[in-house]
C-alpha positions in Angstrom: -69.7 -10.4 32.2 -67.2 -10.1 29.4 -63.7 -11.5 30.1 -61.0 -8.8 30.7 -58.7 -8.6 27.8 -55.0 -9.1 28.3 -52.8 -6.0 27.7 -51.3 -6.0 24.2 -47.7 -5.7 23.2 -48.1 -2.0 22.7 -49.3 -1.5 26.2 -46.4 -3.7 27.5 -43.9 -1.5 25.6 -45.2 1.6 27.3 -44.4 0.2 30.7 -41.3 1.8 32.2 -38.3 -0.5 32.2 -36.8 -1.2 35.6 -33.3 -1.0 34.3 -31.5 -0.7 31.0 -28.7 1.1 29.2 -29.1 4.5 27.5 -26.6 6.2 25.2 -26.3 10.0 25.2 -24.9 11.1 21.8 -22.9 14.2 21.2 -22.3 15.6 17.7 -18.6 16.4 17.0 -18.6 17.0 13.2 -20.9 17.0 10.2 -20.7 17.0 6.5 -21.8 15.1 3.4 -21.2 11.4 2.7 -22.4 8.5 0.6 -24.9 6.6 2.7 -24.7 2.8 2.2 -28.4 2.4 3.2 -29.8 5.3 1.2 -27.6 4.6 -1.8 -26.7 8.3 -2.4 -25.2 11.4 -1.0 -26.6 12.5 2.3 -25.8 14.8 5.2 -24.2 13.2 8.2 -23.3 13.8 11.8 -20.2 12.3 13.4 -21.2 11.4 16.9 -19.6 10.1 20.1 -21.6 8.7 22.9 -21.6 7.8 26.6 -23.5 4.8 27.9 -25.3 5.0 31.3 -27.1 2.3 33.3 -30.6 3.6 33.9 -33.0 2.7 36.7 -36.7 3.5 36.1 -35.5 5.6 33.2 -33.0 7.7 35.2 -29.3 7.5 34.5 -27.4 6.2 37.5 -24.1 4.7 36.6 -21.7 5.3 33.6 -21.1 2.2 31.4 -18.4 3.5 29.1 -18.1 5.2 25.8 -19.9 4.4 22.5 -18.9 5.2 19.0 -17.7 7.2 17.3 -20.3 6.6 14.6 -21.5 8.3 11.5 -25.3 9.0 11.6 -27.2 9.6 8.4 -29.5 12.7 8.6 -32.0 11.0 6.3 -32.3 7.4 7.4 -30.8 7.8 10.9 -28.6 4.8 10.3 -25.3 4.4 12.2 -22.1 3.4 10.4 -18.5 3.1 11.3 -16.3 6.1 10.5 -14.6 4.2 7.7 -17.7 4.9 5.6 -16.3 8.5 5.2 -13.4 7.2 3.1 -15.8 6.5 0.3 -16.1 9.6 -1.9 -19.5 11.2 -2.5 -20.9 11.1 -6.0 -19.7 14.6 -6.7 -16.2 13.8 -5.4 -16.0 10.5 -7.3 -17.0 12.3 -10.6 -14.2 14.8 -10.0 -11.7 12.1 -9.3 -12.7 10.2 -12.5 -12.6 13.4 -14.6 -9.1 14.3 -13.4 -7.9 10.7 -13.9 -9.1 10.5 -17.5 -7.6 13.9 -18.2 -4.2 12.9 -16.8 -4.1 9.6 -18.5 -5.0 11.1 -21.9 -2.3 13.7 -21.4 0.3 11.1 -20.5 -0.5 9.0 -23.6 -0.4 12.0 -25.9 2.9 13.2 -24.3 4.4 9.8 -24.9 3.3 9.4 -28.5 3.4 13.1 -29.5 0.5 15.4 -30.3 1.1 15.5 -34.1 -1.6 12.9 -34.8 -5.1 14.3 -35.3 -6.7 10.9 -34.7 -5.0 10.4 -31.4 -5.8 13.9 -30.3 -9.4 13.5 -31.3 -9.6 10.2 -29.3 -8.1 12.0 -26.3 -10.5 14.9 -26.5 -13.5 12.5 -26.8 -12.4 10.5 -23.7 -11.9 13.7 -21.6 -15.3 15.1 -22.6 -17.0 11.7 -21.9 -15.5 11.9 -18.4 -17.3 15.2 -17.7 -15.0 17.9 -19.0 -17.2 19.2 -21.7 -15.0 22.3 -22.3 -12.0 20.3 -23.3 -10.4 21.3 -26.6 -7.7 19.9 -28.8 -5.7 23.1 -28.5 -5.8 22.9 -24.7 -4.8 19.3 -24.6 -2.0 19.8 -27.1 -0.5 22.7 -25.1 -0.5 20.8 -21.8 0.7 17.5 -23.3 3.6 19.3 -25.1 4.6 21.0 -21.9 4.5 17.6 -20.0 6.5 15.9 -22.7 9.1 18.7 -22.6 9.3 18.4 -18.8 9.8 14.7 -19.1 12.6 15.2 -21.5 14.4 17.6 -19.2 14.2 15.5 -16.1 15.4 12.0 -15.7 13.4 11.3 -12.6 10.9 12.7 -10.2 10.5 12.2 -6.5 11.8 8.8 -5.3 13.3 8.2 -8.7 9.9 8.1 -10.5 9.7 9.5 -14.0 7.5 12.7 -14.2 4.8 10.9 -16.2 4.6 8.1 -13.7 4.4 10.5 -10.8 1.5 12.4 -12.5 -0.3 9.2 -13.2 0.0 7.8 -9.7 -1.1 11.2 -8.2 -4.3 11.1 -10.3 -5.1 7.4 -10.1 -4.1 6.3 -6.6 -7.1 8.1 -4.9 -9.5 6.7 -7.5 -8.5 3.1 -7.9 -9.8 1.7 -4.6 -13.3 3.0 -5.5 -13.5 1.5 -9.0 -14.9 -1.9 -9.7 -12.7 -4.3 -11.7 -14.7 -3.5 -14.9 -14.2 0.2 -14.3 -10.5 -0.1 -14.0 -10.2 -2.3 -17.1 -12.4 0.2 -19.0 -10.2 3.1 -18.1 -7.1 1.3 -19.3 -8.8 0.3 -22.5 -9.8 3.9 -23.1 -6.1 4.9 -22.7 -5.1 2.1 -25.1 -7.6 3.4 -27.6 -5.9 6.8 -27.6 -2.5 5.2 -28.1 -3.8 3.0 -31.0 -5.7 5.8 -32.8 -2.6 6.5 -34.9 -1.1 3.1 -35.2 0.6 0.4 -33.0 1.9 1.2 -29.6 5.2 2.9 -29.4 7.6 1.7 -26.6 6.9 5.0 -24.7 3.2 4.6 -25.0 3.4 1.0 -23.8 5.4 2.1 -20.8 2.7 4.7 -20.0 -0.1 2.2 -20.4 1.7 -0.3 -18.2 2.1 2.4 -15.5 -1.6 3.2 -15.8 -2.4 -0.5 -15.2 -0.2 -0.6 -12.2 -1.6 2.6 -10.7 -5.1 1.0 -11.2 -3.8 -2.0 -9.2 -4.5 -4.4 -12.2 -2.3 -7.5 -12.2 0.5 -7.5 -14.8 -1.0 -10.4 -16.7 -4.3 -8.7 -17.0 -2.7 -5.5 -18.2 -0.9 -7.4 -20.9 -4.1 -9.2 -21.9 -6.1 -5.9 -22.1 -3.5 -4.2 -24.1 -3.4 -7.1 -26.6 -7.3 -7.2 -26.7 -7.4 -3.4 -27.4 -5.4 -3.8 -30.6 -7.3 -6.8 -31.8 -10.2 -5.8 -34.1 -13.6 -7.0 -32.7 
C-alpha cells in the first residue's frame, strides 16, 4: 500500500481560519495620481476601512478603523494619502512650463526687451519647457506690461515687489518636486537669458537671486551658479 501523502501548503491555505481580522473597505473618492510602485500616472481610489474580528470567516466584533489609504487601480497597492501631494506627470509638466514662462518674463522685464539675443534665449527656454506656440512678440508684450507694473508699484502683498510675488507664485508649488539638479538647471537657464546680451544688470541679478530663493537653493549655491553661468566653458 502506498503511503498517504501529507496535505500540501495549498490545501492548508484552503482550510478556514478559526479566527482573524478582516477589513471592509469603502471608497470615498477617486481620481488620478502618480503611483510610486507603477512609476506612472494611474487611477486611484481613496478608501477608508473598518476592521472586524472574524470567527470561522464571519465578522463578530469591531476592531477599529483602518486607513484612509490610496489604492492604485492598476497594482492594487495601498499608500498613505500623502502620495496625492505629488503631481501627476501632466500636472508636473504644466507646473514646469508655467515656471519657466514666468522666470523668462521676469528676467526680460528686469533687463528690458530691447535685446534680440535675450529675447531669443527666452523664447527658446519657454518652447523647450513645452509651450511650442511661444513667440517673441507675445513675450515682449507681457514682459513690457510686467515691467511697467513693477515701475508703478513699490511693493505687492506683504511688501513683496511684484516680480518677486509672481516668481514665488509660479515656483513655490514646483520646487518641492524638483531634484537638486533640476532646480540648478532652471536657475542656470534663467541666468542664460540674462547673460545673452551681456553681464548681469543689478535688476537681473536681483531677479535671479529671487528665483534661487524660490527654488529653495542655498544662497552660496545661487552665487556659485550665477558665477558659473557667466564663465565660458
